[in-house]
C-alpha positions as MATLAB code, in Angstrom:
seq = 'MKIGNVLRPRLSIGIRGLSLMSAAVLSFAAGSQAQRRCDLAVNTTPGVGADTACLDLIALNGGGTPIQTASNATRISNQGMTLCKNAFGTQTTGGVADIVYVYDNSGSMGLGGGAWINPANGDTVFYQSTTGCPAGSGAGGANTNGTITIPVWNAAGLATTPTTMPRLISNTGCTSWSGDPYNARGRAFRLGITSQSTLSPLSTAGIMSFNNAVNNSQRPLVLNAANTATVLNSIAAVSGGGTLYQPPLDSSKNWLLNTAITGANRTKAVIFLSDGRPTDTTGTGNYLNILQNNYRSPPLPAGLMPPIYGIFLGKDTVGSGRLKKLSDTTGGQFHLIPPNRPDSLSSVVASIVGNIIVASAPRTVTITNTTVNQTSVSDTLAFDTAGNLSLTLDSIIALRQGTNNFRVTVTNTDGSVKVYTFSIKADGPAATTSTGDLTCYDPPTLQLRDNGGIVTAYTANAASYTVRLVRNAGDSLASVTVSAITKDSMPPIGPGDNESLTLALNNTSGNTATFQANTPFNGQSQSPANNGTLEADANGTVILSWTHPRDSREFAVDTVQGYKIPVLNGVVEITRKLPVSGGSPPLGPITSPVVVLTGPGCLYNCNGPAELAARDSLIPAFQLTTRSPFNFSVYIYDHLGQYVNKAVGGVDSAQWEAARLATGTDSVVSELKILPVSHDGRAFGTGVYILKATIQTLTLNRINAGVETRVFSAKRRFINRFGYVHP';
ca = [
     -33.208   30.914  -34.140;
     -29.941   29.194  -32.987;
     -29.437   25.695  -32.689;
     -26.361   23.937  -31.680;
     -24.898   20.557  -30.368;
     -23.880   20.379  -26.887;
     -21.674   17.861  -25.246;
     -20.154   18.556  -21.980;
     -16.428   17.765  -22.148;
     -15.492   14.449  -20.656;
     -13.498   14.476  -17.342;
     -10.975   11.717  -16.719;
      -8.492   12.975  -13.907;
      -6.130   11.262  -11.503;
      -6.910   13.473   -8.455;
      -9.879   13.315   -6.321;
     -13.074   15.329   -7.181;
     -16.837   15.740   -6.325;
     -19.368   14.619   -8.757;
     -20.544   18.355   -9.113;
     -17.374   20.365   -9.668;
     -17.178   24.045   -9.851;
     -15.117   25.779  -12.384;
     -12.463   26.487   -9.715;
     -12.216   22.713   -8.719;
     -11.952   21.892  -12.359;
      -9.190   24.242  -12.935;
      -7.396   22.823   -9.963;
      -7.905   19.224  -11.133;
      -6.420   20.171  -14.623;
      -3.341   21.716  -12.944;
      -2.793   18.801  -10.559;
      -3.133   16.067  -13.112;
       0.624   15.730  -13.932;
       1.778   15.490  -10.463;
       3.188   12.195   -9.691;
       2.466   10.201   -6.339;
       5.192    8.623   -4.587;
       5.774    5.807   -2.053;
       8.332    6.322    0.779;
      10.667    3.548    1.613;
      11.675    4.106    5.415;
      15.230    2.872    5.290;
      17.218    5.708    6.552;
      17.957    7.699    9.688;
      18.145   11.648    9.776;
      21.217   12.882   10.901;
      23.195    9.554   10.592;
      23.869    9.663    6.852;
      22.045    8.829    3.644;
      24.064    5.709    3.338;
      22.531    4.184    6.410;
      20.727    1.373    5.216;
      18.072    0.943    8.117;
      15.785    3.125   10.351;
      17.337    3.678   13.847;
      14.251    3.572   16.251;
      16.415    4.521   19.076;
      18.022    7.451   17.610;
      14.547    8.712   16.452;
      12.573    7.741   19.462;
      10.685   10.578   21.466;
      11.290   13.830   19.578;
      14.568   12.826   17.382;
      15.009   14.544   13.799;
      11.991   14.082   11.771;
      12.138   12.154    8.438;
      11.777   14.890    5.684;
      10.058   13.842    2.420;
       8.377   15.142   -0.459;
       4.801   16.765   -0.221;
       3.456   14.063   -2.716;
       4.808   11.302   -0.916;
       1.227    9.963   -0.144;
       2.073    6.699    1.894;
       4.777    4.543    3.418;
       5.339    1.570    1.179;
       4.682   -1.771    2.738;
       7.642   -3.539    1.064;
      11.296   -3.602    2.052;
      11.424   -1.784    5.181;
      14.529   -2.367    7.562;
      14.841   -1.494   11.036;
      18.259   -1.047   12.716;
      19.206   -4.214   14.837;
      19.870   -2.034   18.035;
      16.058   -1.709   18.619;
      15.492   -5.430   18.896;
      18.124   -6.485   21.552;
      16.958   -8.910   24.098;
      15.493   -6.859   26.889;
      14.752   -9.497   29.483;
      17.092  -11.626   31.788;
      15.818  -15.030   30.414;
      17.203  -14.071   26.830;
      20.601  -13.169   27.901;
      23.272  -15.800   27.422;
      27.065  -16.190   27.916;
      28.541  -18.637   25.236;
      32.086  -19.707   24.787;
      32.848  -21.234   21.213;
      35.605  -23.710   21.141;
      37.194  -25.329   18.216;
      39.765  -27.778   17.345;
      42.976  -26.707   15.570;
      44.797  -29.948   15.935;
      46.656  -31.763   12.936;
      43.881  -34.110   12.610;
      41.390  -31.118   11.268;
      43.804  -30.408    8.363;
      43.912  -31.607    4.957;
      46.874  -33.135    3.021;
      46.831  -36.727    2.578;
      44.368  -36.827   -0.269;
      40.782  -37.943   -1.041;
      39.130  -41.278   -2.059;
      36.127  -41.471   -3.988;
      33.933  -44.534   -3.488;
      33.202  -46.031   -6.852;
      30.036  -47.588   -5.462;
      28.021  -44.609   -4.157;
      30.233  -41.583   -4.982;
      31.018  -40.593   -1.397;
      34.215  -38.973   -0.804;
      36.562  -39.601    2.135;
      39.287  -37.140    2.942;
      42.639  -37.694    4.754;
      44.789  -35.359    6.683;
      47.786  -37.683    5.759;
      48.344  -41.010    4.073;
      49.123  -43.025    7.043;
      48.453  -46.532    6.797;
      47.325  -46.211    3.029;
      48.654  -48.864    0.804;
      51.374  -47.969   -1.506;
      52.338  -48.983   -5.098;
      48.835  -49.914   -6.184;
      48.424  -47.405   -8.995;
      50.331  -46.735  -12.303;
      54.061  -46.448  -11.952;
      53.935  -47.818   -8.392;
      52.007  -44.740   -6.968;
      48.985  -44.805   -4.877;
      47.145  -42.023   -6.493;
      45.612  -41.497   -9.897;
      45.055  -37.633  -10.701;
      43.694  -34.898   -8.398;
      40.370  -33.529   -6.864;
      39.644  -29.967   -6.369;
      37.401  -28.643   -3.498;
      36.411  -25.016   -2.079;
      38.171  -24.550    1.360;
      37.332  -21.814    3.600;
      40.346  -19.557    4.826;
      41.431  -19.421    8.416;
      38.871  -16.326    9.097;
      35.912  -18.145    7.702;
      35.400  -15.172    5.222;
      36.059  -16.642    1.762;
      36.705  -20.069   -0.054;
      39.739  -20.827   -2.347;
      39.874  -23.972   -4.757;
      42.224  -26.471   -3.012;
      43.631  -29.471   -5.119;
      44.762  -32.901   -3.372;
      45.780  -36.301   -4.661;
      42.889  -38.653   -5.510;
      43.809  -42.169   -3.997;
      43.371  -45.069   -5.958;
      42.422  -47.035   -2.571;
      41.711  -46.036    0.917;
      42.212  -49.605    2.343;
      44.199  -49.156    5.731;
      43.952  -45.428    5.754;
      43.364  -44.034    9.159;
      44.009  -40.220    9.181;
      40.891  -39.163    8.241;
      40.568  -35.253    8.073;
      38.032  -33.757   10.636;
      37.374  -30.511    8.541;
      38.406  -31.059    4.931;
      36.587  -27.851    3.977;
      37.937  -25.731    6.889;
      34.160  -25.033    7.642;
      34.571  -24.591   11.380;
      35.676  -21.050   11.437;
      32.862  -20.035    9.022;
      30.173  -21.707   11.004;
      31.276  -20.057   14.079;
      31.685  -16.703   12.408;
      27.918  -17.110   11.461;
      26.947  -18.520   14.978;
      28.533  -15.537   16.847;
      26.867  -13.176   14.421;
      23.472  -14.658   14.843;
      23.862  -14.400   18.702;
      24.630  -10.664   18.482;
      21.433  -10.245   16.378;
      19.295  -12.154   18.805;
      20.635  -10.908   21.901;
      22.942   -8.063   21.769;
      23.049   -7.987   25.732;
      24.646  -11.502   25.730;
      28.126  -12.079   25.776;
      30.607  -14.516   23.536;
      34.173  -15.602   24.035;
      36.247  -17.914   21.636;
      39.328  -19.891   21.606;
      40.906  -22.856   19.342;
      42.969  -25.559   20.847;
      45.432  -28.158   20.058;
      48.401  -28.795   22.620;
      47.138  -25.693   24.371;
      44.681  -22.917   24.003;
      45.137  -20.384   21.141;
      43.442  -17.447   19.420;
      41.464  -16.826   22.599;
      39.137  -13.768   23.196;
      37.536  -13.910   26.616;
      33.604  -13.039   26.556;
      32.481   -9.493   25.461;
      29.097   -7.932   25.337;
      28.111   -8.277   21.877;
      27.715   -4.826   20.738;
      28.986   -3.871   17.153;
      32.649   -3.134   18.181;
      32.801   -6.166   20.699;
      31.295   -8.425   17.997;
      34.086   -7.428   15.391;
      36.612   -8.162   18.039;
      35.333  -11.525   18.933;
      35.154  -12.444   14.819;
      38.562  -11.222   14.387;
      39.889  -13.679   16.718;
      38.958  -16.734   14.550;
      42.085  -18.507   13.053;
      41.095  -21.947   11.812;
      44.367  -23.530   11.090;
      45.625  -27.183   11.919;
      48.569  -28.607   13.656;
      49.922  -30.207   16.770;
      48.002  -32.591   19.342;
      44.383  -32.730   20.717;
      44.190  -31.575   24.402;
      40.421  -31.303   25.617;
      41.292  -30.329   29.240;
      42.989  -26.547   28.496;
      40.062  -25.236   26.649;
      37.350  -26.815   28.959;
      39.280  -25.469   31.755;
      39.513  -22.013   30.347;
      35.644  -22.043   29.214;
      34.528  -22.824   32.775;
      36.587  -20.159   34.387;
      35.162  -17.756   32.194;
      31.699  -18.675   32.482;
      31.603  -19.137   36.364;
      33.415  -15.748   36.671;
      30.650  -13.284   37.217;
      33.094  -10.173   36.724;
      33.494  -11.546   33.086;
      30.048  -12.825   32.156;
      27.553  -11.805   34.936;
      25.189  -13.932   37.240;
      22.084  -15.670   37.000;
      22.347  -16.084   33.254;
      22.372  -18.885   30.777;
      25.822  -20.536   30.296;
      26.865  -22.695   27.618;
      30.117  -24.147   25.502;
      29.778  -24.920   22.026;
      32.803  -27.384   21.517;
      33.736  -28.574   18.052;
      36.239  -31.289   17.561;
      36.939  -34.458   15.729;
      36.855  -36.324   18.996;
      40.161  -37.620   19.323;
      41.788  -36.168   22.647;
      45.025  -37.458   23.882;
      44.674  -36.359   27.467;
      42.630  -39.261   28.798;
      44.507  -40.659   31.595;
      45.560  -39.671   35.058;
      45.175  -36.333   36.835;
      45.471  -34.823   33.353;
      42.297  -36.597   31.938;
      39.952  -33.949   30.447;
      37.015  -35.765   32.204;
      38.322  -34.299   35.150;
      36.959  -30.997   34.076;
      33.315  -32.257   35.273;
      34.601  -32.295   39.003;
      34.886  -29.100   40.922;
      38.140  -29.934   42.599;
      40.242  -31.894   40.258;
      43.421  -29.963   40.848;
      44.463  -27.127   43.365;
      43.432  -24.550   44.041;
      39.918  -25.633   43.452;
      37.785  -23.940   40.703;
      35.242  -21.415   41.775;
      32.181  -23.174   43.073;
      29.460  -24.408   40.439;
      29.292  -27.256   38.126;
      30.789  -27.296   34.470;
      28.137  -25.337   32.242;
      26.308  -27.332   29.450;
      28.780  -28.456   26.581;
      26.986  -28.556   23.205;
      29.359  -31.102   21.381;
      29.756  -31.039   17.633;
      31.681  -34.008   16.402;
      33.088  -33.154   12.827;
      34.653  -35.986   11.253;
      34.524  -39.819   10.451;
      32.512  -41.641   13.371;
      35.189  -43.416   15.537;
      35.339  -44.091   19.360;
      36.201  -40.190   19.388;
      32.402  -39.414   19.172;
      31.724  -41.408   22.175;
      34.118  -39.061   24.465;
      32.462  -35.845   22.952;
      28.932  -37.319   23.547;
      29.827  -38.150   27.134;
      30.742  -34.500   27.760;
      27.540  -33.103   26.505;
      25.370  -35.985   28.191;
      27.217  -35.380   31.488;
      26.635  -31.687   31.520;
      23.139  -31.501   30.236;
      24.139  -30.340   26.652;
      23.463  -31.752   23.230;
      25.550  -33.774   20.927;
      25.541  -33.428   17.040;
      27.479  -35.759   14.691;
      28.329  -34.213   11.242;
      30.159  -36.282    8.535;
      33.155  -34.462    7.303;
      31.666  -34.420    3.551;
      28.634  -32.192    4.784;
      30.166  -28.934    5.767;
      27.216  -27.260    4.608;
      25.016  -28.646    7.543;
      27.758  -27.398   10.115;
      26.264  -23.702    9.960;
      22.789  -24.653   10.339;
      23.566  -26.907   13.383;
      25.626  -24.096   14.954;
      22.668  -21.639   14.396;
      20.245  -24.011   15.850;
      22.394  -24.563   18.962;
      22.715  -20.734   19.459;
      18.888  -20.321   19.147;
      18.276  -23.102   21.798;
      20.837  -21.544   24.199;
      19.654  -18.162   24.155;
      15.971  -19.046   24.229;
      15.701  -16.007   21.939;
      13.522  -13.013   22.653;
      13.386  -11.902   19.223;
      10.717   -9.944   17.502;
       7.341  -11.909   16.869;
       5.417   -8.858   15.419;
       6.063   -5.354   14.480;
       3.042   -2.826   14.494;
       3.432    0.442   12.898;
       0.538    3.328   13.590;
       0.192    6.724   11.940;
      -1.527    8.405   14.889;
      -2.066   11.437   12.757;
      -4.312    9.511   10.419;
      -5.169    6.760   12.609;
      -3.672    3.971   10.481;
      -2.167    0.810   11.596;
      -0.221   -1.961    9.716;
       1.199   -5.197   11.005;
       4.085   -7.085    9.754;
       3.719   -9.682    7.395;
       7.183  -11.152    7.275;
      10.382  -10.498    9.585;
      13.927  -11.573    8.749;
      17.194  -10.606    9.999;
      19.681   -9.745    7.132;
      23.242  -10.417    7.116;
      24.081   -7.147    8.979;
      21.857   -8.116   11.982;
      18.967   -5.538   10.834;
      15.429   -6.460   10.781;
      13.764   -6.494    7.298;
      10.056   -6.650    7.203;
       6.982   -6.181    4.825;
       3.611   -4.816    6.244;
       0.183   -6.210    5.657;
      -0.680   -2.976    4.080;
       0.545    0.611    3.180;
       0.321    3.492    5.757;
      -0.990    6.813    4.144;
       0.895   10.111    4.834;
      -0.945   13.255    5.485;
       0.410   16.208    3.812;
       2.618   17.904    6.500;
       3.511   16.281    9.964;
       2.827   12.607   10.589;
       3.331   10.983   13.985;
       4.214    7.411   14.165;
       4.305    4.767   16.872;
       6.225    1.658   16.558;
       5.334   -1.323   18.787;
       7.502   -4.452   18.981;
       6.201   -7.580   20.448;
       8.957  -10.076   21.386;
       8.581  -13.938   21.440;
       8.914  -13.825   25.247;
       5.931  -11.548   25.474;
       7.899   -8.198   26.224;
       6.945   -5.146   24.487;
       9.051   -2.183   23.247;
       7.420    1.123   21.851;
       9.251    3.833   19.751;
       8.045    7.033   18.348;
       9.126    9.119   15.239;
       7.452   11.511   12.949;
       7.621   12.193    9.297;
       7.170   15.591    7.582;
       5.696   15.200    3.987;
       6.111   18.855    3.109;
       9.101   19.117    0.943;
       9.129   20.053   -2.862;
       6.950   17.762   -4.844;
       9.147   14.893   -6.352;
       8.942   14.386  -10.094;
      11.051   11.269  -10.508;
      11.836    8.219   -8.223;
      14.780    8.682   -5.793;
      16.735    6.377   -3.468;
      13.720    6.421   -0.714;
      11.013    7.442   -3.034;
       9.281    5.306   -5.804;
       6.865    7.574   -7.922;
       4.067    6.885  -10.023;
       1.829    8.402  -12.677;
      -1.695    9.323  -11.304;
      -4.333    6.350  -11.727;
      -6.658    6.777  -14.761;
     -10.367    5.478  -14.734;
     -12.032    4.857  -18.042;
     -15.566    3.818  -19.173;
     -14.854    1.794  -22.409;
     -16.312   -0.148  -25.095;
     -15.121   -2.247  -27.911;
     -14.163    0.996  -29.841;
     -12.115    2.339  -27.000;
     -12.845    5.177  -24.601;
     -16.337    6.260  -24.413;
     -16.866    9.990  -25.042;
     -20.684    9.941  -24.886;
     -22.733    7.142  -23.565;
     -25.470    5.601  -25.837;
     -29.254    6.482  -25.187;
     -29.613    2.547  -25.455;
     -29.140   -0.635  -23.487;
     -25.357   -1.563  -23.703;
     -22.343   -3.070  -21.977;
     -19.474   -1.228  -21.053;
     -15.974   -2.014  -19.421;
     -14.956   -0.069  -16.531;
     -11.012    0.049  -16.213;
      -8.741    1.434  -13.681;
      -4.830    1.645  -14.433;
      -2.626    2.338  -11.669;
       0.704    1.524  -10.061;
       1.629   -2.005   -9.053;
       3.435   -0.752   -5.922;
       1.120   -2.414   -3.512;
      -0.737   -5.749   -3.429;
      -4.616   -4.900   -4.082;
      -6.219   -7.908   -5.699;
      -9.342   -5.758   -6.559;
     -10.718   -2.223   -6.303;
     -14.273   -0.919   -5.634;
     -15.233    1.807   -7.968;
     -18.383    4.036   -7.272;
     -20.597    4.701  -10.231;
     -23.365    7.105  -10.017;
     -25.579    9.029  -12.416;
     -26.962   12.683  -12.410;
     -30.351   13.462  -14.080;
     -30.518   15.937  -16.805;
     -34.169   16.803  -16.205;
     -35.515   19.125  -13.399;
     -35.597   18.609  -10.803;
     -31.848   17.660  -11.345;
     -30.716   15.146   -8.696;
     -28.843   11.798   -8.153;
     -29.907    8.998  -10.393;
     -28.357    5.647  -10.191;
     -25.716    4.491   -7.708;
     -23.774    1.442   -8.082;
     -20.780   -0.199   -6.582;
     -18.671   -1.929   -9.137;
     -15.902   -4.391   -8.044;
     -12.873   -4.510  -10.629;
     -10.571   -7.509  -10.469;
      -6.939   -7.364  -11.062;
      -6.595   -8.119  -14.766;
      -2.866   -8.120  -15.379;
       0.293   -6.367  -14.285;
       2.934   -5.176  -16.668;
       5.951   -3.690  -15.048;
       4.969   -0.931  -12.622;
       1.344   -0.943  -13.801;
      -1.471   -2.819  -12.683;
      -4.976   -3.006  -14.717;
      -8.211   -3.534  -12.984;
     -11.439   -3.899  -14.991;
     -14.782   -5.478  -15.128;
     -17.980   -5.344  -17.456;
     -21.208   -3.676  -16.239;
     -24.687   -3.817  -17.987;
     -25.753   -0.219  -18.881;
     -28.973    1.535  -19.713;
     -28.906    4.975  -21.212;
     -32.548    5.819  -21.455;
     -33.699    5.038  -18.025;
     -36.076    7.569  -16.296;
     -36.209    5.808  -12.967;
     -32.727    4.487  -12.082;
     -32.407    1.860   -9.330;
     -29.520    0.145   -7.540;
     -30.095   -3.050   -9.354;
     -26.665   -4.097  -10.743;
     -27.292   -2.188  -13.837;
     -25.910    1.385  -14.307;
     -28.800    3.573  -15.362;
     -28.995    7.211  -16.725;
     -31.319    9.324  -18.550;
     -30.625   10.164  -22.253;
     -28.485   13.355  -21.660;
     -27.423   13.011  -17.962;
     -24.180   12.209  -16.490;
     -22.154    9.182  -15.481;
     -19.485    9.891  -12.646;
     -16.995    7.048  -11.775;
     -14.766    7.474   -8.925;
     -12.121    5.246   -7.077;
     -10.040    6.206   -3.994;
      -7.440    3.927   -2.700;
      -8.829    2.282    0.692;
      -5.998    3.542    2.678;
      -4.550    6.534    0.788;
      -7.081    9.109    0.039;
      -4.306   11.165   -2.031;
      -4.543    8.334   -4.630;
      -7.803    8.565   -6.572;
      -9.391    8.884   -9.996;
     -12.679   10.210  -11.374;
     -14.101    9.827  -14.937;
     -17.055   11.959  -16.045;
     -18.943   11.006  -19.080;
     -22.102   12.883  -20.690;
     -24.838   11.376  -22.776;
     -25.074   11.426  -26.572;
     -24.869   14.625  -28.402;
     -28.359   16.467  -28.860;
     -29.484   19.524  -30.434;
     -30.212   22.390  -28.190;
     -32.515   25.334  -28.392;
     -32.622   28.208  -26.011;
     -36.115   28.587  -24.426;
     -36.070   32.176  -25.286;
     -39.211   34.403  -24.151;
     -40.278   37.369  -26.420;
     -42.766   39.625  -25.047;
     -44.394   42.742  -26.481;
     -47.180   45.202  -25.609;
     -49.762   45.187  -28.289;
     -51.709   48.502  -27.746;
     -50.545   51.427  -25.770;
     -54.155   52.415  -24.822;
     -57.010   50.049  -24.927;
     -60.627   50.183  -23.652;
     -62.629   46.699  -23.975;
     -65.112   45.918  -21.666;
     -64.730   43.930  -18.470;
     -66.177   40.290  -18.188;
     -69.814   39.811  -17.395;
     -69.741   37.924  -13.741;
     -67.060   37.137  -11.227;
     -63.555   35.853  -12.603;
     -60.684   33.912  -10.961;
     -57.871   35.106  -12.618;
     -57.153   38.678  -14.377;
     -55.033   36.841  -16.940;
     -56.110   34.839  -19.920;
     -53.718   33.123  -22.327;
     -54.874   32.587  -26.076;
     -53.608   31.599  -29.101;
     -54.929   31.329  -32.840;
     -56.226   27.966  -32.538;
     -57.654   28.544  -28.929;
     -57.210   29.103  -25.130;
     -54.400   27.867  -23.054;
     -54.976   29.371  -19.663;
     -58.182   30.668  -17.700;
     -60.464   29.410  -20.303;
     -63.705   29.649  -18.333;
     -66.680   31.197  -20.309;
     -66.878   34.698  -18.956;
     -63.072   35.217  -18.920;
     -62.343   34.056  -22.404;
     -65.439   35.642  -23.850;
     -64.252   39.021  -22.464;
     -60.433   38.326  -23.436;
     -61.496   37.933  -27.298;
     -62.315   41.504  -27.329;
     -59.631   42.965  -29.363;
     -59.352   46.178  -27.022;
     -58.692   44.363  -23.885;
     -55.071   44.983  -22.814;
     -52.796   42.291  -24.383;
     -49.055   41.265  -24.451;
     -47.774   39.009  -27.071;
     -45.399   36.048  -25.936;
     -43.213   33.955  -28.078;
     -41.906   30.688  -26.249;
     -40.250   27.435  -27.297;
     -41.513   25.458  -24.330;
     -44.244   25.371  -21.803;
     -44.116   28.126  -19.228;
     -45.031   29.615  -15.933;
     -45.941   33.246  -15.282;
     -46.487   35.630  -12.577;
     -48.426   38.920  -13.240;
     -48.736   41.792  -10.964;
     -50.807   44.980  -11.773;
     -50.497   48.398  -10.076;
     -52.212   51.831  -10.668;
     -50.024   54.958  -11.637;
     -49.341   55.652   -7.986;
     -48.114   51.974   -7.603;
     -50.845   50.747   -5.488;
     -51.682   47.180   -5.785;
     -54.443   46.329   -8.131;
     -54.637   42.464   -8.990;
     -52.128   39.610   -9.635;
     -52.468   36.183  -11.429;
     -49.831   33.220  -10.926;
     -50.372   30.214  -13.445;
     -48.821   28.578  -16.447;
     -49.229   26.527  -19.589;
     -48.693   22.896  -19.213;
     -46.828   20.751  -21.478;
     -49.881   19.083  -23.265;
     -51.600   22.240  -24.037;
     -48.240   23.938  -25.280;
     -47.373   21.049  -27.384;
     -50.723   20.793  -29.018;
     -50.561   24.663  -29.914;
     -47.176   24.038  -31.453;
     -48.184   21.183  -33.388;
     -51.113   23.037  -34.750;
     -48.733   25.982  -36.148;
     -46.101   23.483  -37.267;
     -43.376   25.484  -35.789;
     -40.700   25.157  -33.104;
     -42.257   27.858  -30.967;
     -45.658   29.086  -29.981;
     -46.971   32.708  -30.080;
     -49.664   33.678  -27.772;
     -51.363   36.489  -26.122;
     -51.465   37.275  -22.212;
     -54.646   39.228  -21.924;
     -55.240   41.396  -18.976;
     -58.773   41.522  -17.823;
     -59.649   45.056  -16.568;
     -60.725   43.898  -13.030;
     -59.236   44.590   -9.773;
     -58.829   41.955   -7.011;
     -62.072   43.104   -5.289;
     -64.229   42.771   -8.649;
     -64.541   46.570   -9.643;
     -63.770   47.362  -13.228;
     -60.709   49.431  -14.076;
     -61.142   53.047  -14.427;
     -59.632   55.143  -16.981;
     -55.865   55.574  -16.369;
     -52.446   54.365  -16.633;
     -51.571   51.068  -15.311;
     -48.238   49.246  -14.698;
     -47.648   45.666  -15.517;
     -44.922   43.722  -13.736;
     -44.414   40.207  -15.235;
     -42.214   37.189  -14.769;
     -42.216   34.622  -17.471;
     -40.197   31.127  -16.722;
     -39.938   28.669  -19.536;
     -39.394   24.782  -18.773;
     -36.427   22.476  -19.977;
     -37.992   20.276  -22.331;
     -36.864   17.284  -24.428;
     -38.990   17.030  -27.543;
     -38.925   15.859  -31.103;
     -38.033   18.635  -33.694;
     -38.064   17.997  -37.314;
     -37.618   14.217  -36.591;
     -34.561   14.940  -34.090;
     -34.615   14.818  -30.237;
     -34.169   18.230  -29.332;
     -33.403   19.808  -25.837;
     -34.714   23.234  -24.892;
     -33.351   24.803  -21.871;
     -35.214   26.763  -19.535;
     -35.310   30.688  -19.923;
     -36.701   33.604  -17.749;
     -37.808   36.824  -18.792;
     -38.841   39.664  -16.337;
     -40.935   42.309  -17.936;
     -42.155   45.837  -16.807;
     -44.421   47.840  -18.924;
     -46.991   50.758  -18.744;
     -50.342   50.621  -20.602;
     -53.454   52.910  -20.719;
     -57.085   51.886  -20.332;
     -60.268   54.011  -21.247;
     -63.135   52.908  -19.422;
     -65.955   52.341  -21.933;
];
């Protein structure tokens, strides 16, 4: 007799599998376990160059070159997507604006006289000269005491350099305040024009500076990439000369009302920045005459002066009232910015641009993989410094291996909608490491754990186990749902328990996220129920499985068997006792031609006449040795193969176990006796007969020498001849 320990191997894999796996499936699982799974960041455009830091929806739209990626890229990441700005230009008339940017380059905007720090509150006042300032109040007859250094923007508004100036001891009588000591106006207009090009690429922008005349002028251009650069390159914030408002206002009005330059039926505006000290305030040269349509000959084209958005940059004097009047009269807005707050200038310009454009910017972006029917919606939207749209999605989008077709729907703030299509082919060589557009992770692992670590075989008693899932932290899952089922080990083998376990995010470390939860367990339940406790029979199977809710190619399975148990093979041994027999048939009718006897007694067909006849030692008999209860089917034929009789029956567990205990062995030896009676009740005649029998033992768990033992089912088919001599 061979007795061994059986424990089917634990299976914990990072690929999807069924609860009942064939050898072929398990082989596939083992081979695929090492393959990594990758997230695709959609930030480049095929055919444009790998250095393109955005996805060009227009270039890809309607059949453009597909995005090629690895076959193990299973999803689009919901983080860090960037879409090129050309897909988000304002498409409606209401969002298109013509803006002229005007900035003061007169001498009063510069810096040279010095700075005075108020000892009471620390405020700093800057002067472009020392006109009116007291002399000789400092040590050695000077009006200064040391220096002060501040960062000053260059003329193009691209960078700052430290600038050092005298520190005044007193500012009593000083009158030549600096309008823009940080030279921030060039920087503010640069950012404003860039913002306008992002919000409304179909709009136009022109720019000029002024002092005694108009300088550095660029008439309005449609703000595509090349034209935006042209306008920005015209910025030169310097200082020197007088302050004449009329020339820049005149040029601005001509540009904006000339439909050949800026178009018709569009929003028009002037953003006018100055320290508010115009000198052309009298007679026919009065700058206020710009508000008239015929202040000089020949008259200007018909139409009123467009709205002027005045920005007074400097110490508030009567000049602010003059600039405010321009804004109030034309229906614009007026802003007063102290010279010591250059940081607020850029935000004011950006706010004005937004109000003028009435921007039709993207409100939501919806991305759908129509191949797998999954949709994600933008969570956050923001334009980067290049004007491209950076966004995060509310969830990842799964990729099927092969071709995936996508639809991008952009809904703007004015209600307009734009739709683009593109495709991704996830069929390239599998990636093994992360690259520029792929972030790759090891497969997830799912484990049944206790205080000693990984559970290799569950206990047959009540317990509490921890279910743990370790996966990448590349998306924002707060919890996961694990399916926990059990399979019975006793026939009829079928589903046992079926529980759903919620695992909370336990911790995140680097790129790894761990989810876990404790679950009560009962390893000796014969009747599992969906009651919150995971239940299994003593030698069954526990199967844990998890699949990402939106990416079916990220999953994990853990299979754990019950505790170790000795196993016996339910072997059947069958032999013929006598080649020729001749016992007498029973007296009276019989229900079955087969009687099963053991030394202690009868196990099957134990009625009086049948059992009495079977105990005749000459009755045809076959000896059986079995290690568990059994069923049988017996067919008897004559030497010509003609049917004579049959019997179908079995020995139940109680009868068999009683016989085993009576002998004190792990098996039962019995005799299968063939009563010599045909199916119609006639006694056998002398001759040769053929026996065809099938013996099927049953799977059984029993105590053997104090140890629980599993006996597996065995089947034996037997054909033999025996002779019978009629008495």
